[in-house]
N, C-alpha and C positions, 0 to 999 in steps of 0.2 A: 460422471459426476458433473453437476451443474457448477460452473465456476462463478462464484459471487464473492462478496466481501466476507461471507461466512466461512470461507476456506481456512481462515486462521483458527477456526474451532476444530479443525480436522485432527485426527490422530495421526501423528507422523511416525511413530514407532512401527517398524515393519515396512515402511515405504522406501523406495530408492531415492536418494538425494544426490545432488551435485552442487558444488560451490562454483558459481559463475563469476562473482566479483567479491573482493575482500580487501580490507586495508592491510591484511597480512598476506603478502605475496605468496607465501608457501601454501596457503589454504586453497588458492584458485586451482581448480581441476580435480580436487579430491572428490571422489564419488563412491557410492556404495550403499549398503543397507543401513538405515537408521536403527541402532540397537537400543539407545536410551536417550532420555531427554531430561534435563534439569532446568532450573529457572533461567540460567544464563547460557547453557551449552547444549549441543547435540553430540552424541557419540556415534560415529559412522565407521563401519567396518570397510576399510580401504585396503585392497590388495593383501588381505589376511591380517592386517594390523588394525587396532582400534585407534581412531583419531578423535580427539575432543575439539570441537569447533565452537568458537564463541559466536552466539547468534547476532549480537549487536553490530558486529563489524563485517557481516557477510550477506550476500544475496544468494538464495537457494533456488534450485530447480527441483521440484518433487515430482516423481512419476508414480501416480496412484495405480492401483490394481486394475482399474477399468480403462487404462490407457491415457488418462488425462495427465497432461504435464502443466504444472503451474509454477511461475516464478514469483517468489515472495521475498521481500526485504526482511531480513532477520530482525530488524527493529520492531516489527509488528508481532514477532513471536516471543519477545522477551517476557518472561513471567512463568509462573508455574503452569503446567499444562491444564490443571483443573481450574485455574483462575481465568484462562483464556475463554472458557465457556461463557463467562460473565461479561467479557469485554465486547464493546460495540465499536465498530469502525465505520467511518463514512466511506461511501463508495469512492474508489480511487480511479474509476474510469467512467 
């Protein structure tokens, strides 16, 4: 995968994710398969349990199937998955 600002348009359901930073201390370190996504949250299967993580307050590492690892601030992911396709983001690097 080519890592560009278009990565926020990617499909995250089915990818592996990890929370690296969060305002909620209990979220940091949660990792697993992303099972579902809503406007404000991700549902991640962590150690056999489903955890609902608020996007706005967390930074995520996503591991895509081609081996690419991307760190994304959850604030860029807030919104319905289908609406992210229309969103444009200035390059951050």
